[in-house]
N, C-alpha and C positions, 0 to 999 in steps of 0.2 A: 467505844465504849460507852458504857452508861454515863459517864461522868462519875466522879468520887471525891471532886472538891468543893465544897459548900460554900466556902468562902468565897471561892472564883464565882459561882451561881449566883452570887449575892452580889457581887461587885458589878456584874454584868445585867442586873436584873431579871434572871431568868429562874424559874421555878426550879425548886429541889426537891420532887417527891420522894416517896419509901423504894428502896431498890428494885420491889418489884415491879412498881409504876415504872420507874424508868428503864428496865430491861422492855417491858411492854411497849414503850414507845420507842425505843431503841429498834427494837425488831420491826414495828410498822414504817419506821423513816427507812430501813433498809428495803422494803419490799418497795416501798414509794421510790425508791431511787433505781432500783432494778425496772421499772417500769418508766418511769424518765429518761433513764438512759438507753433504754430501746433495748434490755437484755430481757425483758418479758413484754409480751404483747399487751394491749389493751390498757383500757382505762382503768385507774385504782381508786378505792373509794375504804378509806378505814377511820376510825374514831377521831384521828387528828390530823390528815394528811389526807388530800383528795388530788386526783389529777385527770383531769378529762379527756385529754386529747394527746396523750402520750407518741413520740419521745419527744420531750423539748428541744429546742433549737437556740443557739447550736449547738451541735451535740460535741461532746468533750471524748472522742474517741479510745485515747491514752489513761483516761481518767480511771485510777485504780483507788478500789474500795478496800480500807484497811479495816479491820474488826479488831480492838484489842481490850485487854482486861486479865484480869488475875483469875475468873471464875474457871470452875471445874469441870462442869457441864454446859450449861445455856451460852458463856462465850465461844468454846468450842463448835457448836451445833450454829451457831449466828455465823461465825467465820467461815466454816465450810459451806451453807446454805448460801450467803450472799456476797461475801469477802475474794478479794484476790489475794489478800494477803491477813495473816492472825498474828499480830504484834500482842505477845505473849509476855505480860508482867511478871516478874521474875520468881519464880518460886524455887522449893528445892528442886536440883536437876530431875530427881525420879520423877515429876508430876510434869514435864516438860514431853517424854515420849508419850505418856498415854493422854495430853492433850492435843497433842499432832494428829495422834490416833483417831482421836473422836471426831476432829475436825475433818478430817480424809474421810469418815465415815460417813458423817454429816452430807460430805459433799458428793458423796457418791449417792445418798438418797435424794438428794436435790438433781440429779444424773448431771452432775457437773464434773469434769473431770479433776480426781484428788491431785493429780500429780501436779497441776498446774497452780493450786493452791502452795504461796509463798509462806513461809515462816522466819520471823525476826524475836527477838527475845530485849526486852527492854529493862534496865538497870541503871544503876549509876556506874558510869567509867570513867575514871581519873587516872590518866596516864603520863609519861613522860618518857625521851628516849634515854635518859640516865634517870638516875635516882634523884639525883639534883634537881632536874627539872619535874620528876613526879613530886616531890616533897615543896615546890614552887607552886605547883597545879594544886596540889592539894590545898595549901594553903589561901589560894586565891577561891576555891570553891568553897571554902567554909564561909565566906565571906558572901555567898550567894542566896538568896531567899530560896526556900523550897529545897536546897541541896543539903543532903544528909551523909555526910563522906563517911561519919563513924557508923553508919548503918551497916552492920554485916549482912544483910539479905543478899547482896550480892558482891563477890569478890574479884572486884574488875578494877583492882587496883594495883598500882607499880609501875616499873620500868616495863619499857615494851616486852624485854623477854621474860617478863614475869607472866604479862597479860597472855601471850600467845597460848600456852597451854588450856588457859580458859575459853578462850574463843574458839579454839579446836574442839574442846570437849563441847561446847554449845553447839557446833557444827555437825559432830558426831550424833548428836541426839536430834537432828534434822533442821535446828535452825540457819536459815542463810544469813541474816544479819544480827549482830549483838550493838546494841547501842544505849545511849542515856535519852531518847525522846525529846534529845534537843534539835 
């Protein structure tokens, strides 16, 4: 994705331009990777990246490009155009089928097989085999930086039997994997 955690960028000494610039850089990086990995022929020269003699060696034939984020338009387009997998940051379930459809349409426009594109959903997932295990795991999660177990954007919480229907619902709208991105 384009990156969202400004603090993380600061810690690593990376620039954190505005969202529009980050999308421009992401698209250029994905185009660069397409040439570098031999998915597209010829050299590549962009504003930020250049590759004189693709593909790079050694090749990584099983390297998958995962494009992720919460955007409704640009992110699905980039995922369909360049990605092997679209990792959808969870929003209301009604948005997921539309975003999957947009990614598949972008794959078709890029002359790629839309059925080969995989989909995953990223959200907080806190589970346990029993309610007691879940409560213990929830208490541990509350001590971890960046984990917001009270955030109801994702209702993937509880003992296993409570989670299975949610995972099935995500699968029914096209998701292949549900997880917390860890």
